[in-house]
N, C-alpha and C positions, 0 to 999 in steps of 0.2 A: 276426293270424297269430303264430305263437310263434316265442320265438330259439332258432334250432337250437342241442341241445347242443354245447359242443364238444369236441374230440375226448381220448381218455383213453386211458391206454397201461399195456401189462404189460410184465415181463421175463421171458420162458420160459428152463428152462435146457435148452441142446443136448443135452449132455452133456459130459466134461470145462470143457475153456476155452471152448464154444464156447456162445452165449448169444443171445436174439431180444427185440428191441426191438419189439412188436406195436401198431399200432393197434387199439384194442375197442370201436371204435365206429363208427357206421354215417355217421359224416362223415367227409369227406378233411382230413387234418392235413399242412401245407406246411409248409415253412422248420423242419422237426424238426431242431433239435440238442443234442448229447448228447455227455458224454464223460466215458470211463471214468477215477475215481479215479488218482492218481499211485501209488497202490501197488499196485494191481490193474492195470497197465497190462505189456501185453505189446508185444515187438518189433514196431515195424510199426503199430503203434497210439496213437500218443503224438497222433494230432493229434483233433479234436474230427469227427465224426462229423454231416453233415449230406443226409437226404434227404425225398422228399414219401412220405408214405403216406395211399394207398388207405383203405376200408376195411378192416379186419380184414388188412392185409397187415404183412410184419413185415421188418426188417434183422438183419443177422447182424454181432456183435461177436465180439472175444474179449477174456474179463476172467480173469486168474490169480487164485489166491487170496489172491495176494502173499508179502512176504519172511515167510521163517521164521519172523524174529528181529520182523518187523511184522505178526502174526496179527491183523488187523484186519478186525470182521466185514464184510462185503461193504455193508452196509446199503439205500442205496438210490443211486440215480441222479438229477442232476436232468436235465431235459426241459424243452425251450422249445420251442416253436411257433408260428407267426403268429396263430392262433388266439384264443394264450391269453396273459393278459397277465400276464409272469415264470416260475419256473420250476414244472413239475410235479416232486414227487418222487415216484419210482417204487420201491416195493421190490425189492430184487433176491432171488430164491430162493435 
């Protein structure tokens, strides 16, 4: 039997400050944890988010473009899950 492929993720823009982290694989991802980078957090979104995502499921979150004097590119978000050792760096659209 072949090893199942580990989950993989994408970040989708949902308009404005709304985004979705989606599991784009056919295997469930458990213990999915990520945190919006500090300069891009919005009030009420300071804590890390931890969820379980089935195949093709997503979780919504908010992220600001950043303070005007610190316009850093959104870059990528480090995502971890139970099925993968170490973080997966997911680019932000």
